[in-house]
C-alpha positions in Angstrom: 0.0 0.0 0.0 1.1 3.5 -0.8 -0.2 6.5 1.2 0.3 10.3 0.7 -0.3 12.7 3.7 -0.9 16.3 2.7 -0.2 19.2 5.1 1.3 22.1 3.2 1.3 24.7 6.0 1.6 26.1 8.8 4.7 25.0 10.6 2.9 23.9 13.7 0.3 22.0 11.7 3.0 20.2 9.7 4.6 19.0 12.9 1.3 18.0 14.4 0.4 15.9 11.3 3.7 14.1 11.2 2.7 11.4 13.8 0.3 10.0 11.2 3.3 8.6 9.4 4.4 6.6 12.5 0.9 5.3 13.1 0.5 4.1 9.5 4.0 2.5 9.5 3.3 0.7 12.7 -0.1 -0.5 11.7 0.2 -1.6 8.1 3.0 -4.0 7.1 5.0 -3.0 4.1 3.2 0.3 3.6 5.0 3.2 1.9 4.3 6.7 3.4 4.9 10.0 1.5 4.3 13.5 2.8 3.4 16.6 0.7 4.4 19.9 2.3 6.0 23.3 1.6 9.7 24.1 1.2 10.0 25.3 4.8 8.0 22.3 6.0 10.6 20.0 4.6 13.0 20.8 7.5 10.4 19.5 10.0 10.1 16.1 8.2 13.7 15.4 7.2 15.2 12.5 9.2 11.8 11.1 10.1 12.1 7.3 9.8 8.4 6.9 9.3 8.2 9.0 6.1 9.7 7.4 3.0 9.5 10.4 0.7 8.9 14.1 1.1 7.2 15.9 -1.8 7.5 19.7 -1.9 5.1 22.2 -3.5 6.1 25.8 -4.1 3.9 28.9 -4.6 2.2 29.4 -7.9 0.1 27.6 -10.4 3.1 26.1 -12.2 4.3 24.3 -9.1 0.8 23.1 -8.4 0.4 21.6 -11.9 3.8 19.9 -11.6 2.8 18.5 -8.2 -0.5 17.1 -9.6 1.5 15.3 -12.3 4.0 14.0 -9.8 1.2 12.7 -7.5 -0.6 11.0 -10.3 2.7 9.3 -11.4 3.2 7.9 -7.8 -0.1 6.0 -8.1 -1.1 6.3 -4.5 -3.7 3.9 -2.9 -4.8 6.6 -0.5 -4.5 10.4 -0.1 -5.1 11.8 3.4 -5.7 15.6 3.1 -5.4 16.8 6.6 -5.6 20.5 5.7 -8.2 21.0 3.0 -6.7 24.1 1.4 -7.6 25.1 -2.2 -4.4 23.5 -3.5 -4.6 20.3 -1.4 -8.3 19.8 -2.5 -7.4 20.1 -6.2 -4.3 17.8 -5.8 -6.4 15.2 -4.0 -9.2 15.3 -6.6 -6.9 14.9 -9.5 -4.6 12.4 -7.8 -6.2 9.3 -9.3 -6.1 7.6 -5.8 -8.9 5.2 -5.1 -9.2 6.6 -1.5 -9.4 10.4 -1.0 -9.8 11.0 2.7 -10.5 14.2 4.6 -12.6 15.5 7.5 -16.2 16.3 6.6 -17.2 20.0 6.4 -20.3 21.9 5.5 -19.1 22.7 1.9 -16.9 21.4 -0.9 -16.9 17.8 0.2 -17.0 16.6 -3.5 -13.2 16.6 -3.7 -13.2 13.5 -1.5 -14.8 10.1 -1.5 -14.1 9.2 2.1 -15.3 11.8 4.7 -14.6 11.5 8.4 -16.6 13.1 11.2 -14.4 15.1 13.5 -14.3 13.9 17.1 -12.9 15.7 20.2 -10.1 13.6 21.7 -8.6 16.5 23.7 -5.6 17.0 21.5 -5.5 17.8 17.8 -2.9 15.1 17.0 -5.2 12.4 18.4 -8.1 13.9 16.5 -6.3 13.7 13.2 -5.8 10.0 13.8 -9.5 9.6 13.0 -8.6 10.1 9.3 -6.8 6.8 9.3 -10.0 4.8 9.8 -10.5 4.7 6.1 -7.2 2.8 5.5 -8.2 0.3 8.2 -6.5 1.8 11.3 -9.0 2.0 14.2 -8.2 3.8 17.5 -4.4 3.8 17.7 -3.5 2.5 21.2 -0.5 4.7 22.0 -0.9 8.4 22.9 1.2 9.5 19.9 2.9 12.9 20.1 4.7 14.9 17.4 8.4 14.0 16.8 11.0 16.3 15.3 14.1 14.2 14.6 17.5 16.0 15.2 21.1 14.7 15.4 24.2 15.9 17.3 25.9 16.8 14.0 23.6 19.8 13.9 24.8 21.1 17.2 27.9 23.3 16.3 26.0 26.6 16.6 23.9 25.3 19.5 26.9 24.4 21.7 27.9 28.0 22.1 24.5 28.9 23.5 24.3 26.2 26.3 25.2 27.5 29.8 26.6 25.1 32.5 24.0 23.3 34.5 20.2 23.6 34.2 18.9 26.2 31.9 15.5 27.3 30.4 14.6 28.1 26.8 12.2 31.0 26.4 10.5 32.0 23.1 8.5 35.1 23.9 7.3 35.7 20.3 4.5 34.3 18.2 3.4 34.5 14.6 0.6 36.9 15.7 1.3 39.6 18.2 -2.0 39.1 19.9 -0.9 35.6 20.9 2.1 37.0 22.8 2.3 37.4 26.6 3.7 40.8 27.2 7.5 41.3 27.1 7.5 43.0 30.6 6.3 39.8 32.1 8.8 37.7 30.2 11.6 40.0 31.4 10.4 39.7 35.0 10.3 35.9 34.6 13.8 35.8 33.3 15.0 37.8 36.3 13.0 35.7 38.7 14.5 32.4 37.4 18.0 33.7 37.4 17.9 35.4 40.8 15.6 33.1 42.8 16.0 29.7 41.1 19.5 30.0 39.7 18.3 29.1 36.3 19.7 31.1 33.3 17.6 31.7 30.2 18.4 31.3 26.6 15.9 33.3 24.5 15.2 32.3 20.9 13.2 33.9 18.1 12.2 33.5 14.4 13.5 35.6 11.5 12.1 39.1 11.6 11.5 39.1 15.4 14.8 40.7 16.4 13.1 43.9 17.6 11.2 42.0 20.3 14.5 40.5 21.6 16.1 43.9 21.6 13.3 45.3 23.7 13.4 42.3 26.1 17.1 42.9 26.7 16.3 46.5 27.7 13.6 45.3 30.1 15.6 42.4 31.8 17.8 43.3 34.7 19.7 40.0 34.9 20.1 39.4 31.2 20.0 36.3 29.1 21.8 34.4 26.3 20.4 34.8 22.8 21.8 33.7 19.3 23.1 36.5 17.1 20.9 35.1 14.3 17.7 33.1 14.5 18.3 29.3 14.7 17.1 26.8 12.1 14.2 24.6 13.0 16.6 21.6 13.7 18.9 23.8 15.8 16.0 25.1 17.9 14.8 21.5 18.5 18.3 20.3 19.6 18.7 23.3 21.9 15.2 22.7 23.5 16.0 19.0 23.9 19.1 19.9 26.0 17.1 22.4 28.2 15.5 21.6 31.6 12.5 23.8 30.8 10.8 25.5 27.9 8.4 28.5 28.2 6.5 30.1 25.3 3.3 31.2 23.9 0.8 29.2 21.8 3.2 29.0 18.9 5.3 26.7 16.7 8.2 26.7 19.2 6.0 25.3 21.9 5.1 22.4 19.6 8.8 21.8 19.0 9.3 21.6 22.8 6.6 18.9 23.0 8.3 17.0 20.2 11.5 16.9 22.3 9.6 15.8 25.4 11.2 18.8 27.4 9.1 20.1 30.3 6.9 22.7 28.6 4.9 25.7 29.8 2.5 27.3 27.3 1.1 30.7 28.1 -2.2 31.4 26.5 -5.5 33.2 26.9 -7.6 30.0 27.1 -7.1 26.2 27.1 -6.9 24.8 23.6 -6.6 21.4 22.0 -3.3 22.3 20.5 -1.2 20.8 23.3 -1.4 17.3 24.9 -2.8 16.6 28.4 0.4 14.9 29.5 2.6 15.3 32.6 5.4 17.3 31.1 3.2 19.9 29.5 1.4 22.7 31.4 -0.9 25.2 29.8 -1.4 28.4 31.8 -4.5 30.5 30.9 -7.1 32.7 32.5 -10.6 32.5 31.0 -10.0 34.3 27.8 -7.3 36.6 29.2 -3.5 36.0 29.6 -2.6 34.9 33.1 -1.0 37.4 35.4 2.7 37.2 36.3 2.2 35.6 39.7 0.3 32.6 38.2 3.0 31.9 35.7 5.8 32.5 38.2 4.3 30.0 40.7 3.9 27.4 37.9 7.5 27.8 36.8 8.7 27.5 40.4 6.7 24.3 41.0 7.5 22.8 37.5 11.2 23.5 37.4 12.0 21.5 40.6 
């Protein structure tokens, strides 16, 4: 059997869909699993032993047509369209695959011939497992989590950032500013961890977010370590893996922390299904508003012991 998973964007969603590959591989003997994603998404999937081939689609109609031809040539037995974007719908419809699987929605279901009702399992990764029912996989037993595979050879740049002893990784930024806990609170948290807990902070960021780090340096009294340039996805994952604690917003970096099974604190306005209800992950929220500093500080103090 040959299966294609489609998740073109966003970064967090690509990582959250990657466990489908493991489940398929562990459930169907001799199956071949391919994954269609974006150029930047490729970095999330490289090195994943449960994905046999990564297909990449670029922007524009030319790349879409090329991808459709490539998908048809592969002769897949099943297409699992996790995302249902305009491009992924067209690619699935024209794929020639006997099974075209997606979640059922109110409109535009004609692109698929196998539609799955969405069910709440408390975590989006586990909910996406429902899509596998149409290829004969019912109720995966293990509580699968995202995995981002990294290797020590990618650590040259990372080694320079690692302080001696325990340390925390903070990513105070997010793709949308409204999803960010304010920088003043992050600065206070950095100072509290250094002065009261003896835990230094390494602060990371994505390209284009340098201004937030500059402001955070101005606000923090005790200071922190930060890379001169933003890290690659793999470098970030390796650094987080070596940390004792990760603190961030509801953002891609927090999903990376979960993938490395590092103790993770996610600061958000409300509880979401984006993070797993497992022991090493804590979501801090406050009924539609960001939690105050004391609530986060107390959680960090309890969780970092």
